[in-house]
C-alpha positions as CSV (number, residue, x, y, z in Angstrom):
1,M,38.5,16.4,-18.8
2,N,36.4,15.9,-15.2
3,D,33.7,17.9,-15.0
4,S,32.6,16.9,-11.8
5,R,28.9,18.6,-11.7
6,V,25.9,16.9,-12.4
7,H,24.7,17.2,-15.6
8,L,20.0,17.2,-15.9
9,A,18.4,16.5,-19.6
10,A,15.2,14.8,-20.7
11,A,16.0,11.6,-22.4
12,T,13.8,9.5,-25.3
13,S,15.7,6.5,-24.1
14,V,18.4,5.2,-21.4
15,P,20.5,2.2,-22.0
16,L,19.1,-0.6,-19.9
17,R,22.7,-1.4,-18.3
18,D,22.3,2.2,-16.8
19,L,18.8,2.1,-15.4
20,V,19.6,-1.4,-14.1
21,R,22.5,-0.2,-12.1
22,L,20.8,3.1,-10.6
23,Y,17.1,1.0,-9.5
24,A,18.9,-1.9,-8.3
25,A,21.8,0.9,-6.2
26,V,18.0,2.4,-5.0
27,G,16.6,-1.2,-4.2
28,W,13.4,-0.9,-6.5
29,T,14.0,-5.0,-7.3
30,A,10.3,-4.9,-8.0
31,Y,12.5,-3.2,-11.3
32,T,16.0,-4.9,-11.8
33,K,13.7,-7.8,-12.1
34,A,12.2,-7.7,-15.1
35,P,15.0,-5.1,-17.1
36,E,12.7,-5.5,-20.5
37,S,9.8,-4.2,-18.9
38,L,11.2,-1.2,-17.2
39,A,12.9,0.1,-20.9
40,A,9.5,-0.6,-21.6
41,A,8.2,1.4,-18.8
42,I,10.7,4.6,-19.5
43,S,10.3,4.5,-23.4
44,G,6.8,4.9,-23.0
45,S,6.8,7.4,-20.5
46,S,5.4,11.2,-21.3
47,Y,8.7,13.0,-20.2
48,V,12.3,11.7,-18.8
49,I,15.0,13.4,-16.8
50,T,18.1,12.2,-16.3
51,A,20.5,13.1,-14.4
52,R,24.5,12.1,-15.2
53,M,27.7,12.7,-13.6
54,N,30.9,12.0,-15.6
55,G,28.2,10.1,-17.8
56,E,27.2,8.3,-14.8
57,L,23.8,7.7,-14.7
58,V,22.6,9.3,-11.0
59,G,19.3,10.3,-10.9
60,L,15.9,10.0,-12.9
61,A,12.7,11.0,-13.0
62,R,9.6,9.8,-15.4
63,A,6.3,11.7,-15.7
64,V,3.8,9.9,-17.8
65,S,0.0,12.3,-18.8
66,D,-2.0,13.0,-21.0
67,N,-0.5,16.1,-21.7
68,A,-3.9,18.0,-21.0
69,T,-5.7,16.8,-17.4
70,I,-3.2,14.7,-15.6
71,C,0.4,13.8,-14.7
72,Y,1.4,11.0,-12.8
73,I,5.1,11.5,-12.0
74,Q,6.0,8.1,-11.3
75,D,9.7,7.6,-10.4
76,I,12.3,9.6,-8.8
77,L,15.8,7.9,-8.2
78,V,18.4,9.3,-6.7
79,D,22.1,7.3,-5.9
80,P,22.0,6.9,-2.8
81,Q,26.0,8.8,-3.2
82,Y,24.2,11.9,-4.7
83,Q,20.7,11.9,-2.4
84,R,20.0,15.2,-0.1
85,S,21.7,17.2,-2.5
86,G,18.8,19.0,-4.0
87,L,19.2,16.4,-7.2
88,G,15.8,14.8,-6.9
89,R,14.0,18.5,-6.2
90,Q,15.4,19.6,-9.4
91,M,13.9,16.8,-11.3
92,V,11.3,17.3,-9.9
93,E,10.9,20.8,-10.4
94,A,11.9,19.7,-14.4
95,I,9.2,17.6,-14.3
96,L,6.9,20.0,-12.9
97,G,7.9,22.4,-15.6
98,Q,7.4,20.3,-18.5
99,Y,3.3,20.1,-17.7
100,P,1.9,23.9,-16.6
101,D,-0.8,23.5,-17.6
102,V,-2.2,20.5,-15.8
103,R,-4.0,20.9,-13.5
104,Q,-4.3,17.5,-11.3
105,K,-0.3,16.1,-10.3
106,V,-0.3,13.0,-9.3
107,L,2.5,10.8,-6.9
108,V,2.0,7.5,-5.2
109,S,4.9,7.0,-2.8
110,D,6.2,4.4,0.0
111,A,5.6,6.1,3.6
112,E,9.4,6.2,3.9
113,P,9.4,9.4,7.4
114,G,11.4,12.0,4.9
115,Q,9.0,11.4,1.4
116,R,6.0,13.3,3.2
117,A,8.2,16.8,4.4
118,F,10.1,16.1,0.6
119,Y,7.2,16.5,-0.9
120,E,4.8,18.9,0.9
121,S,8.3,21.0,0.7
122,L,7.4,20.8,-3.2
123,G,4.1,21.9,-3.0
124,F,2.3,18.0,-3.0
125,T,-1.0,17.0,-0.1
126,E,-1.3,14.2,1.0
127,A,-4.2,12.7,-0.3
128,S,-6.2,12.6,3.3
129,D,-5.1,16.4,4.3
130,M,-6.9,17.7,1.1
131,D,-9.6,19.8,2.1
132,P,-12.3,18.6,0.8
133,P,-10.5,15.2,1.5
134,I,-10.3,12.8,-1.5
135,R,-8.8,9.2,-1.4
136,A,-6.5,7.7,-3.8
137,F,-6.6,4.1,-4.3
138,V,-3.8,1.2,-5.5
139,K,-3.9,-2.0,-7.0
140,F,-0.4,-3.7,-7.3
141,D,-0.4,-7.3,-9.2
142,D,2.6,-9.1,-8.5
């Protein structure tokens, strides 16, 4: 039987070949260059939600949290074939549902034009737009 619905599920592990394929599909090559680190990142995450269609991994989102005061939403990936289908929203909402009592939820993203509207529609505010304003700092090592 061919089930054409996307299935969301919490995951404690994800096969490495599935991870590499999905991260490559969205162009996140910094992750695919170090697959062992990617596997460690997923297994070290507090919460991982996957989306599968006919068994194939088509979406993934993950959080790192202390489960009390802060939750970092680290990755939100949707295979290009399934983007703009509501899948990203469903995965973020699933993550937020795991942390209803955590006050500070943080998300760092690139400046792709559609990102801002998407994250604002989920209740996020860009750091520079907070009232009073706050600062967000990041440091990436090569």
